[in-house]
ZADO-1210 file (C-alpha; in nm, 4 decimals, padded with zeros to 6 digits):
<atoms>
<atom x="09.0602" y="13.2243" z="11.9789" code="UNK" pos="1"/>
<atom x="08.9743" y="12.9849" z="12.2417" code="UNK" pos="2"/>
<atom x="09.2710" y="12.8308" z="12.4853" code="UNK" pos="3"/>
<atom x="09.3468" y="12.4912" z="12.3388" code="UNK" pos="4"/>
<atom x="09.3508" y="12.2152" z="12.5641" code="UNK" pos="5"/>
<atom x="09.6604" y="12.0817" z="12.7453" code="UNK" pos="6"/>
<atom x="09.7712" y="11.7968" z="12.5066" code="UNK" pos="7"/>
<atom x="09.9593" y="11.4435" z="12.6440" code="UNK" pos="8"/>
<atom x="10.2936" y="11.3753" z="12.4821" code="UNK" pos="9"/>
<atom x="10.1276" y="11.0276" z="12.3774" code="UNK" pos="10"/>
<atom x="09.8234" y="11.2055" z="12.2305" code="UNK" pos="11"/>
<atom x="09.8529" y="11.0502" z="11.8966" code="UNK" pos="12"/>
<atom x="09.8009" y="10.6685" z="12.0568" code="UNK" pos="13"/>
<atom x="09.4261" y="10.7287" z="12.1049" code="UNK" pos="14"/>
<atom x="09.3862" y="11.0215" z="11.8276" code="UNK" pos="15"/>
<atom x="09.3555" y="10.7742" z="11.5427" code="UNK" pos="16"/>
<atom x="09.0145" y="10.6406" z="11.6044" code="UNK" pos="17"/>
<atom x="08.6409" y="10.6172" z="11.4504" code="UNK" pos="18"/>
<atom x="08.5989" y="11.0044" z="11.4930" code="UNK" pos="19"/>
<atom x="08.8950" y="11.0703" z="11.3252" code="UNK" pos="20"/>
<atom x="08.8148" y="10.8605" z="11.0141" code="UNK" pos="21"/>
<atom x="08.4556" y="11.0458" z="11.0191" code="UNK" pos="22"/>
<atom x="08.6221" y="11.4133" z="11.0038" code="UNK" pos="23"/>
<atom x="08.8887" y="11.3766" z="10.7466" code="UNK" pos="24"/>
<atom x="08.8084" y="11.0675" z="10.5567" code="UNK" pos="25"/>
<atom x="08.6488" y="11.3438" z="10.2763" code="UNK" pos="26"/>
<atom x="08.9801" y="11.5814" z="10.3026" code="UNK" pos="27"/>
<atom x="09.1494" y="11.4414" z="09.9943" code="UNK" pos="28"/>
<atom x="08.8910" y="11.3567" z="09.7308" code="UNK" pos="29"/>
<atom x="08.9021" y="10.9944" z="09.5559" code="UNK" pos="30"/>
<atom x="08.9687" y="11.1353" z="09.2520" code="UNK" pos="31"/>
<atom x="09.2734" y="11.2858" z="09.4311" code="UNK" pos="32"/>
<atom x="09.3745" y="10.9574" z="09.5611" code="UNK" pos="33"/>
<atom x="09.3815" y="10.8147" z="09.2563" code="UNK" pos="34"/>
<atom x="09.6040" y="11.0372" z="09.1019" code="UNK" pos="35"/>
<atom x="09.8180" y="10.9713" z="09.3880" code="UNK" pos="36"/>
<atom x="09.7933" y="10.6199" z="09.3339" code="UNK" pos="37"/>
<atom x="09.8994" y="10.6738" z="08.9796" code="UNK" pos="38"/>
<atom x="10.1891" y="10.8968" z="09.1034" code="UNK" pos="39"/>
<atom x="10.3423" y="10.6471" z="09.3391" code="UNK" pos="40"/>
<atom x="10.3233" y="10.3680" z="09.0756" code="UNK" pos="41"/>
<atom x="10.5393" y="10.5717" z="08.8443" code="UNK" pos="42"/>
<atom x="10.7957" y="10.7382" z="09.0920" code="UNK" pos="43"/>
<atom x="10.7847" y="10.3862" z="09.2959" code="UNK" pos="44"/>
<atom x="10.8663" y="10.2095" z="08.9889" code="UNK" pos="45"/>
<atom x="10.5899" y="09.9107" z="09.0573" code="UNK" pos="46"/>
<atom x="10.4342" y="09.6802" z="08.8859" code="UNK" pos="47"/>
<atom x="10.2089" y="09.3555" z="08.9299" code="UNK" pos="48"/>
<atom x="10.3458" y="09.1575" z="09.2120" code="UNK" pos="49"/>
<atom x="10.5583" y="09.4381" z="09.3531" code="UNK" pos="50"/>
<atom x="10.5865" y="09.4012" z="09.7377" code="UNK" pos="51"/>
<atom x="10.4941" y="09.7691" z="09.8896" code="UNK" pos="52"/>
<atom x="10.4889" y="09.8538" z="10.2774" code="UNK" pos="53"/>
<atom x="10.2540" y="10.1227" z="10.3127" code="UNK" pos="54"/>
<atom x="10.3683" y="10.2632" z="10.6515" code="UNK" pos="55"/>
<atom x="10.1483" y="10.3963" z="10.8542" code="UNK" pos="56"/>
<atom x="09.8176" y="10.2932" z="10.6306" code="UNK" pos="57"/>
<atom x="09.5366" y="10.4344" z="10.8543" code="UNK" pos="58"/>
<atom x="09.2000" y="10.2968" z="10.6751" code="UNK" pos="59"/>
<atom x="09.3796" y="10.1999" z="10.3989" code="UNK" pos="60"/>
<atom x="09.3081" y="10.5387" z="10.1592" code="UNK" pos="61"/>
<atom x="09.6040" y="10.4721" z="09.9577" code="UNK" pos="62"/>
<atom x="09.6669" y="10.0827" z="10.0134" code="UNK" pos="63"/>
<atom x="09.3594" y="09.9616" z="09.8433" code="UNK" pos="64"/>
<atom x="09.4256" y="10.1180" z="09.5100" code="UNK" pos="65"/>
<atom x="09.7639" y="10.0162" z="09.5011" code="UNK" pos="66"/>
<atom x="09.6360" y="09.6505" z="09.5771" code="UNK" pos="67"/>
<atom x="09.3920" y="09.6867" z="09.3357" code="UNK" pos="68"/>
<atom x="09.6344" y="09.7850" z="09.0855" code="UNK" pos="69"/>
<atom x="09.8597" y="09.4324" z="09.1226" code="UNK" pos="70"/>
<atom x="10.0844" y="09.5304" z="09.4214" code="UNK" pos="71"/>
<atom x="10.1252" y="09.2896" z="09.6736" code="UNK" pos="72"/>
<atom x="10.0569" y="09.5590" z="09.9650" code="UNK" pos="73"/>
<atom x="10.1188" y="09.5296" z="10.3295" code="UNK" pos="74"/>
<atom x="09.9641" y="09.8113" z="10.5504" code="UNK" pos="75"/>
<atom x="10.1131" y="09.8509" z="10.8721" code="UNK" pos="76"/>
<atom x="09.9443" y="10.1160" z="11.1714" code="UNK" pos="77"/>
<atom x="09.9454" y="10.1615" z="11.5214" code="UNK" pos="78"/>
<atom x="09.5482" y="10.2452" z="11.5760" code="UNK" pos="79"/>
<atom x="09.3060" y="09.9376" z="11.5609" code="UNK" pos="80"/>
<atom x="08.9882" y="10.1184" z="11.4898" code="UNK" pos="81"/>
<atom x="09.1544" y="10.2734" z="11.1364" code="UNK" pos="82"/>
<atom x="09.2550" y="09.8812" z="11.0448" code="UNK" pos="83"/>
<atom x="08.9404" y="09.7469" z="11.1410" code="UNK" pos="84"/>
<atom x="08.7917" y="10.0450" z="10.8852" code="UNK" pos="85"/>
<atom x="09.0451" y="09.9237" z="10.6052" code="UNK" pos="86"/>
<atom x="08.9216" y="09.5696" z="10.6635" code="UNK" pos="87"/>
<atom x="08.5753" y="09.6502" z="10.6586" code="UNK" pos="88"/>
<atom x="08.6295" y="09.8647" z="10.2989" code="UNK" pos="89"/>
<atom x="08.8906" y="09.5886" z="10.1368" code="UNK" pos="90"/>
<atom x="08.6552" y="09.5027" z="09.9006" code="UNK" pos="91"/>
<atom x="08.7296" y="09.1671" z="09.7586" code="UNK" pos="92"/>
<atom x="09.0986" y="09.1723" z="09.8105" code="UNK" pos="93"/>
<atom x="09.2348" y="08.8494" z="09.8770" code="UNK" pos="94"/>
<atom x="09.5385" y="08.8666" z="10.1688" code="UNK" pos="95"/>
<atom x="09.7993" y="08.7918" z="09.9200" code="UNK" pos="96"/>
<atom x="09.7156" y="09.1355" z="09.7645" code="UNK" pos="97"/>
<atom x="09.6518" y="09.3474" z="10.0624" code="UNK" pos="98"/>
<atom x="09.7097" y="09.2355" z="10.4464" code="UNK" pos="99"/>
<atom x="09.6972" y="09.4463" z="10.7226" code="UNK" pos="100"/>
<atom x="09.9252" y="09.4470" z="11.0315" code="UNK" pos="101"/>
<atom x="09.8816" y="09.6328" z="11.3679" code="UNK" pos="102"/>
<atom x="10.2402" y="09.7208" z="11.4381" code="UNK" pos="103"/>
<atom x="10.4327" y="10.0670" z="11.6494" code="UNK" pos="104"/>
<atom x="10.6664" y="10.1645" z="11.3578" code="UNK" pos="105"/>
<atom x="10.8747" y="10.2729" z="11.5981" code="UNK" pos="106"/>
<atom x="10.9616" y="09.8962" z="11.6305" code="UNK" pos="107"/>
<atom x="11.1372" y="09.6659" z="11.4078" code="UNK" pos="108"/>
<atom x="10.9029" y="09.5221" z="11.1438" code="UNK" pos="109"/>
<atom x="10.9538" y="09.1371" z="11.1219" code="UNK" pos="110"/>
<atom x="10.9014" y="09.1284" z="10.7371" code="UNK" pos="111"/>
<atom x="11.1620" y="09.2204" z="10.5161" code="UNK" pos="112"/>
<atom x="11.2393" y="09.2315" z="10.1818" code="UNK" pos="113"/>
<atom x="11.0057" y="09.4645" z="10.0198" code="UNK" pos="114"/>
<atom x="11.0263" y="09.6405" z="09.6826" code="UNK" pos="115"/>
<atom x="10.9032" y="10.0372" z="09.8042" code="UNK" pos="116"/>
<atom x="10.7632" y="10.1771" z="10.1115" code="UNK" pos="117"/>
<atom x="10.5598" y="10.4962" z="10.1572" code="UNK" pos="118"/>
<atom x="10.4337" y="10.7358" z="10.4440" code="UNK" pos="119"/>
<atom x="10.2047" y="10.9322" z="10.3440" code="UNK" pos="120"/>
<atom x="09.9571" y="11.2561" z="10.5379" code="UNK" pos="121"/>
<atom x="10.2448" y="11.3471" z="10.7497" code="UNK" pos="122"/>
<atom x="10.2823" y="11.0209" z="10.9611" code="UNK" pos="123"/>
<atom x="10.5671" y="11.1347" z="11.1403" code="UNK" pos="124"/>
<atom x="10.5998" y="11.4370" z="11.3931" code="UNK" pos="125"/>
<atom x="10.3948" y="11.2610" z="11.6558" code="UNK" pos="126"/>
<atom x="10.6647" y="11.1725" z="11.8990" code="UNK" pos="127"/>
<atom x="11.0373" y="11.2751" z="11.9513" code="UNK" pos="128"/>
<atom x="11.3186" y="11.3220" z="11.6826" code="UNK" pos="129"/>
<atom x="11.4411" y="10.9678" z="11.7794" code="UNK" pos="130"/>
<atom x="11.0604" y="10.8378" z="11.7282" code="UNK" pos="131"/>
<atom x="11.0982" y="10.9409" z="11.3858" code="UNK" pos="132"/>
<atom x="11.4432" y="10.8323" z="11.3291" code="UNK" pos="133"/>
<atom x="11.3341" y="10.5007" z="11.4894" code="UNK" pos="134"/>
<atom x="10.9965" y="10.5055" z="11.2218" code="UNK" pos="135"/>
<atom x="11.2530" y="10.5856" z="10.9055" code="UNK" pos="136"/>
<atom x="11.4973" y="10.2903" z="11.0388" code="UNK" pos="137"/>
<atom x="11.2227" y="10.0406" z="11.0746" code="UNK" pos="138"/>
<atom x="11.1111" y="10.1649" z="10.6874" code="UNK" pos="139"/>
<atom x="11.4282" y="10.1347" z="10.6219" code="UNK" pos="140"/>
<atom x="11.5176" y="09.7796" z="10.7304" code="UNK" pos="141"/>
<atom x="11.2335" y="09.6660" z="10.5955" code="UNK" pos="142"/>
<atom x="11.3472" y="09.7391" z="10.2243" code="UNK" pos="143"/>
<atom x="11.5563" y="09.5576" z="10.0106" code="UNK" pos="144"/>
<atom x="11.9021" y="09.6989" z="09.8973" code="UNK" pos="145"/>
<atom x="11.7864" y="09.9441" z="09.6184" code="UNK" pos="146"/>
<atom x="11.4182" y="09.9728" z="09.7240" code="UNK" pos="147"/>
<atom x="11.2274" y="10.3118" z="09.6680" code="UNK" pos="148"/>
<atom x="11.0713" y="10.4918" z="10.0036" code="UNK" pos="149"/>
<atom x="10.8099" y="10.7942" z="09.9382" code="UNK" pos="150"/>
<atom x="10.7682" y="11.0420" z="10.2537" code="UNK" pos="151"/>
<atom x="10.4981" y="11.2976" z="10.1938" code="UNK" pos="152"/>
<atom x="10.5109" y="11.5753" z="10.5003" code="UNK" pos="153"/>
<atom x="10.4036" y="11.8991" z="10.5531" code="UNK" pos="154"/>
<atom x="10.7202" y="12.1299" z="10.5574" code="UNK" pos="155"/>
<atom x="10.8164" y="12.3923" z="10.8121" code="UNK" pos="156"/>
<atom x="10.8463" y="12.6689" z="10.5275" code="UNK" pos="157"/>
<atom x="10.5147" y="12.6338" z="10.4020" code="UNK" pos="158"/>
<atom x="10.3664" y="12.6432" z="10.7990" code="UNK" pos="159"/>
<atom x="10.4934" y="12.9634" z="10.8436" code="UNK" pos="160"/>
<atom x="10.3669" y="13.0885" z="10.5655" code="UNK" pos="161"/>
<atom x="10.0263" y="12.9684" z="10.6678" code="UNK" pos="162"/>
<atom x="10.0164" y="13.1179" z="11.0037" code="UNK" pos="163"/>
<atom x="10.1953" y="13.4719" z="10.8361" code="UNK" pos="164"/>
<atom x="09.8852" y="13.4953" z="10.6588" code="UNK" pos="165"/>
<atom x="09.6402" y="13.4907" z="10.9159" code="UNK" pos="166"/>
<atom x="09.4288" y="13.2081" z="10.8211" code="UNK" pos="167"/>
<atom x="09.2099" y="12.9619" z="10.9115" code="UNK" pos="168"/>
<atom x="09.0368" y="12.6676" z="10.8032" code="UNK" pos="169"/>
<atom x="08.6542" y="12.5706" z="10.8094" code="UNK" pos="170"/>
<atom x="08.5012" y="12.3341" z="10.5789" code="UNK" pos="171"/>
<atom x="08.1583" y="12.1801" z="10.5877" code="UNK" pos="172"/>
<atom x="08.1273" y="11.7871" z="10.4543" code="UNK" pos="173"/>
<atom x="07.8727" y="11.6555" z="10.2247" code="UNK" pos="174"/>
<atom x="07.6728" y="11.5073" z="10.5128" code="UNK" pos="175"/>
<atom x="07.6309" y="11.9149" z="10.6753" code="UNK" pos="176"/>
<atom x="07.9207" y="11.8369" z="10.9782" code="UNK" pos="177"/>
<atom x="08.0964" y="12.1847" z="11.0163" code="UNK" pos="178"/>
<atom x="08.4876" y="12.1633" z="11.1160" code="UNK" pos="179"/>
<atom x="08.6336" y="12.4112" z="11.2252" code="UNK" pos="180"/>
<atom x="09.0870" y="12.4253" z="11.3254" code="UNK" pos="181"/>
<atom x="09.2043" y="12.6489" z="11.5695" code="UNK" pos="182"/>
<atom x="09.5985" y="12.6263" z="11.4936" code="UNK" pos="183"/>
<atom x="09.9378" y="12.7608" z="11.6690" code="UNK" pos="184"/>
<atom x="10.2708" y="12.7720" z="11.5934" code="UNK" pos="185"/>
<atom x="10.5949" y="12.7451" z="11.8142" code="UNK" pos="186"/>
<atom x="10.8781" y="12.8405" z="11.5969" code="UNK" pos="187"/>
<atom x="11.1172" y="12.7991" z="11.8859" code="UNK" pos="188"/>
<atom x="11.0313" y="12.4098" z="11.9098" code="UNK" pos="189"/>
<atom x="10.8992" y="12.3847" z="11.5580" code="UNK" pos="190"/>
<atom x="10.5626" y="12.2327" z="11.6623" code="UNK" pos="191"/>
<atom x="10.2537" y="12.2788" z="11.5398" code="UNK" pos="192"/>
<atom x="09.8867" y="12.2247" z="11.7535" code="UNK" pos="193"/>
<atom x="09.5968" y="12.1933" z="11.6021" code="UNK" pos="194"/>
<atom x="09.2405" y="12.1546" z="11.7430" code="UNK" pos="195"/>
<atom x="08.9502" y="12.0555" z="11.5523" code="UNK" pos="196"/>
<atom x="08.5780" y="12.1181" z="11.6231" code="UNK" pos="197"/>
<atom x="08.3102" y="11.9302" z="11.4330" code="UNK" pos="198"/>
<atom x="07.9385" y="11.9548" z="11.4889" code="UNK" pos="199"/>
<atom x="07.5955" y="11.8242" z="11.2465" code="UNK" pos="200"/>
<atom x="07.4120" y="11.5561" z="11.1517" code="UNK" pos="201"/>
<atom x="07.3852" y="11.4888" z="11.5266" code="UNK" pos="202"/>
<atom x="07.7310" y="11.4315" z="11.5755" code="UNK" pos="203"/>
<atom x="07.9760" y="11.6904" z="11.7751" code="UNK" pos="204"/>
<atom x="08.3225" y="11.6839" z="11.8933" code="UNK" pos="205"/>
<atom x="08.7137" y="11.7896" z="11.9169" code="UNK" pos="206"/>
<atom x="08.9997" y="11.6854" z="11.8981" code="UNK" pos="207"/>
<atom x="09.4108" y="11.8479" z="11.9278" code="UNK" pos="208"/>
<atom x="09.7085" y="11.7292" z="11.8111" code="UNK" pos="209"/>
<atom x="10.0564" y="11.8241" z="11.8011" code="UNK" pos="210"/>
<atom x="10.3381" y="11.7805" z="11.5949" code="UNK" pos="211"/>
<atom x="10.6422" y="11.8882" z="11.4691" code="UNK" pos="212"/>
<atom x="10.7496" y="12.0381" z="11.1539" code="UNK" pos="213"/>
<atom x="11.0456" y="11.9954" z="10.9999" code="UNK" pos="214"/>
<atom x="11.2579" y="12.2097" z="10.7520" code="UNK" pos="215"/>
<atom x="11.3313" y="12.0280" z="10.4226" code="UNK" pos="216"/>
<atom x="11.6909" y="12.0275" z="10.5187" code="UNK" pos="217"/>
<atom x="11.5890" y="11.8659" z="10.8830" code="UNK" pos="218"/>
<atom x="11.3965" y="11.6277" z="10.6544" code="UNK" pos="219"/>
<atom x="11.7484" y="11.5303" z="10.4739" code="UNK" pos="220"/>
<atom x="11.9292" y="11.5062" z="10.7755" code="UNK" pos="221"/>
<atom x="11.7017" y="11.2530" z="10.9364" code="UNK" pos="222"/>
<atom x="11.6143" y="11.0595" z="10.6140" code="UNK" pos="223"/>
<atom x="12.0409" y="11.0125" z="10.5595" code="UNK" pos="224"/>
<atom x="12.0752" y="10.9480" z="10.9478" code="UNK" pos="225"/>
<atom x="11.8255" y="10.6637" z="10.8776" code="UNK" pos="226"/>
<atom x="12.0328" y="10.4914" z="10.5720" code="UNK" pos="227"/>
<atom x="11.8768" y="10.6540" z="10.2756" code="UNK" pos="228"/>
<atom x="11.9760" y="10.8519" z="09.9321" code="UNK" pos="229"/>
<atom x="11.7393" y="11.1336" z="09.8241" code="UNK" pos="230"/>
<atom x="11.6794" y="11.0423" z="09.4681" code="UNK" pos="231"/>
<atom x="11.4016" y="11.3360" z="09.4037" code="UNK" pos="232"/>
<atom x="11.1638" y="11.5961" z="09.5867" code="UNK" pos="233"/>
<atom x="10.8174" y="11.6757" z="09.4518" code="UNK" pos="234"/>
<atom x="10.4875" y="11.8475" z="09.5183" code="UNK" pos="235"/>
<atom x="10.2964" y="11.6176" z="09.7773" code="UNK" pos="236"/>
<atom x="10.1864" y="11.3258" z="09.6231" code="UNK" pos="237"/>
<atom x="10.2707" y="11.3633" z="09.2637" code="UNK" pos="238"/>
<atom x="10.5508" y="11.3662" z="08.9778" code="UNK" pos="239"/>
<atom x="10.5434" y="11.7443" z="08.9562" code="UNK" pos="240"/>
<atom x="10.8707" y="11.8366" z="09.0811" code="UNK" pos="241"/>
<atom x="10.8730" y="12.0605" z="09.4292" code="UNK" pos="242"/>
<atom x="10.9225" y="12.4026" z="09.3707" code="UNK" pos="243"/>
<atom x="10.9022" y="12.6766" z="09.6974" code="UNK" pos="244"/>
<atom x="10.7074" y="12.9583" z="09.5370" code="UNK" pos="245"/>
<atom x="10.4590" y="13.2062" z="09.7428" code="UNK" pos="246"/>
<atom x="10.1921" y="13.2164" z="09.8500" code="UNK" pos="247"/>
<atom x="10.2275" y="12.8561" z="09.9877" code="UNK" pos="248"/>
<atom x="10.5751" y="12.7848" z="09.9884" code="UNK" pos="249"/>
<atom x="10.5489" y="12.4745" z="09.8013" code="UNK" pos="250"/>
<atom x="10.2764" y="12.3718" z="10.0430" code="UNK" pos="251"/>
<atom x="10.3554" y="11.9423" z="10.1226" code="UNK" pos="252"/>
<atom x="10.6823" y="11.7965" z="10.0281" code="UNK" pos="253"/>
<atom x="10.7477" y="11.4827" z="09.8773" code="UNK" pos="254"/>
<atom x="11.0654" y="11.2825" z="09.9444" code="UNK" pos="255"/>
<atom x="11.1378" y="10.9977" z="09.6643" code="UNK" pos="256"/>
<atom x="11.4453" y="10.8374" z="09.8758" code="UNK" pos="257"/>
<atom x="11.6016" y="10.5133" z="09.8301" code="UNK" pos="258"/>
<atom x="11.8266" y="10.2111" z="10.0465" code="UNK" pos="259"/>
<atom x="12.1323" y="10.2007" z="09.8771" code="UNK" pos="260"/>
<atom x="12.2036" y="09.9243" z="09.6982" code="UNK" pos="261"/>
</atoms>
């Protein structure tokens, strides 16, 4: 394994760019996104006209299908590049149905009174624990009392199981691009580092990221500190109850949370 390059504490401010969209846009297939939208519609008790905050929304992978179902979605993200891609792919949806906002979620969001909110695909853990608490607090304050929040992240036990198994990750996209990931795990800091290399179809490059991975009890403590109450635990973005079973120790976990009434 090659030595991973040095990474700046604010790596995430430039990580989510056009290259990110190119390399990760096929990780979750369209039918899987539809299934996730189905699950969120049910778990968050959404209906036509529900106000939903997608924080952080990226390029609108889930924002758009939920808006197409009738929710009034506001997608917030700090990446201007991904928001631009989301705008390009919004289709015929009007701004009253789907609107994208450039915003750093560590800081208070101007709009409030949302019926529900989502934070998917491990969109916390990039900075410090204080940063994550600030993001969760922003989401809490943006919800109406009684509003529901779904948080989807990788959890520590699944990461440990992955590295104990000695596995590596490689995949070839439909366009021929080969993507290979090298990773390392720091059990003391609770941080995972990954470097992704890609080549093929006339393009090549690499990206490195590092993030905090929380144990489930740490996630619950953090969300409680932000003011949320737990309503359920699920296998990633699904309606299937979470079970921590080998070999993957449950994998990703979805927390259904609520701002108290």
